[in-house]
Every structure is written in structure tokens, then in C-alpha cells.
N, C-alpha and C positions, 0 to 999 in steps of 0.2 A: 825674429820669428818670421819664417817665410810662409806666404799664403799660396794655396794651390786652387786650381779650378776643379771642382768636383761636381760632375753631372749627377743630378738626383731626379727622382720622380716627385711630382707635386700634384696634390689634389686641389683643384680650383673650383670656384663658383664663377660661372659666366652670367652676368646679369642680362636682363632683357634689353638694356641699352648697349650691350657689347663689352662692358667693362669686365676685366678679369681680376678676380680676388683670390690670391693663394690662401688655402686653408690648412694644409698639412704638407710637411716634407717627409719623404720616405727614403731611408737609407738602403743600401744594397743588402745589409744584414737582416732586413725585415723590420727594423725599428721605425716607428712612425711618430713624428713630433708635431703637435698642434702649433700653429702660428697664433700666438696670443693677440698680436696687434700688428697692423701695418702702419708704420710711422710716417713713411713717405713713399712716393712713387714718381720716378722721373727717368728720362733717357740719359744714360751715363755710360762712360767707359769703366771697365773693371781694372783694379790694380793688378790682376793676374792675366790680363789680356782678354780681348773680346769686348763687346759692348752690346747694349740692348736696353731694356727697361729694368731699372734697378728698383727693387722693393726693399726698403729698409724695414726689417721686421724684428719683433721681439719673439723669441722662441725659447721657452723654458727659462725666462728671465734674462736671456742674453740677446744683445743686439747683433743681428746678422744681416749681411747683404746677400740678397737672393736676386738672381738675374734671369730674365726671359730673353734669351738670345735666339733670334729667329723663331724656331719652333721647339727649342730645348731649354731646360732649366738648369742652372748651375748655382752653386753657393761657393763663396770664398771660404775655404777651409784651411785649418792648420795642418791637416794630415792629407796626403794624396789618396 
């Protein structure tokens, strides 16, 4: 199974301390998915190329890697 880099819109909360907390992932087709929980946050490289801050998240019961790369968000996706 090949992974792809899929750029997505993300709704975030920025705390008064400057921390960024992703809340929702928004697909191109208009679907919005709530991020149930952020399991971890660390600077990492992606399996699909690129690097940045990786947020390991639970979204609809599935563990997904969401990356903040410079000023854009992407998710490692099974479909381009």
C-alpha cells in the first residue's frame, strides 16, 4: 500500500502561549473530520517526503499522521 502526500485545510486553535492544536481536517470535497485526540507532537520526516511537525492524531477512530510543513498542512493518505 503506497502512501501519498495530501495537502488539506486544518482548523486549529492557537493558545496564548503560541502552541498550535489541530482541531479539524477539511477535505477538498467539503467533508470535515474532527480530530478526536492528538497522541503526540514532534519534529519528524514524513514517509512520503518532506518534514515538519508531525501530529499523530486519532481521527474517526483511526490513527493518522498530520504534518505542519512550513506553513501548509498535509496528511499521509492512501489515495492521491
